[in-house]
N, C-alpha and C positions, 0 to 999 in steps of 0.2 A: 073482900075488895080492897085495893090497896089503894088510896090518897097523897099524891105531893101535894104539902102545903107549904105557902111561901106566904110571909104575914111581916111588912113593914110596919112598927111606930114612930112616932116622936111626943117627944114631950120639954117643954119649956125645962133647962135647967142650968142655973146661973144667970151669965150676959148672955147665951146661945140657948143649943136644944143638943137637947141625947137621941140616939135614933138607935133602934132594933131591927135587925134581921133574921128570919126563921125561918131556916127549908128543912121539912121535917118529911119523913112519910109515916102513914101513918095508916092501922089496918081498923074500918070501919063496916059497918052491914051498908049493905047494897041501896038500904033506903033510906043511909044516915040525906041530911039537910046540909045547904051551905052553912047555914047561922050554928047548927050544930060543928059542923069541926070547926069554926069559928072562933066559936065557946069555948074548944078545947085551947086550939092555938095560943089563946091569950090567955090563959093556965099557965103556958109553958113559958110564959116572959111575967114571973108578980109585979118583979120589979120596976115594969112598964105602965104600971095600974093606971088607968086613969091618962095613958095616952092616946091620940090620936091616931085612926087608922091610917097611912098613906098608899096602904097597896096590900091584898088581898088576893090568894089564888087556894082553890082549890078543885083539881085535876085529876082525874084517876091516872095512875103512873102506870100505865099501858101505853103504848105504841099502834095503834092500827093496824091492823093484818094484814089489806091493802100494803105498806109500807115494805117495799124492794129496799134490799141492800145494796151500794154504791159501789161495785168492784173497780177497781187502781188497777 
């Protein structure tokens, strides 16, 4: 199953903050957990180790079958 992952991190840097956002798709088992997907996402940005998680989303990367196309 494919998931869309969005992760935003922030940490102190100098006199301000450093932020990073990743948006990725990952194929994982249907039995995968959000915690497992978060751990995977955090490994994608090792330079932000120890940063605060500002936002995290892990959703199936598929649209509902009931969604209908809009005709223009």
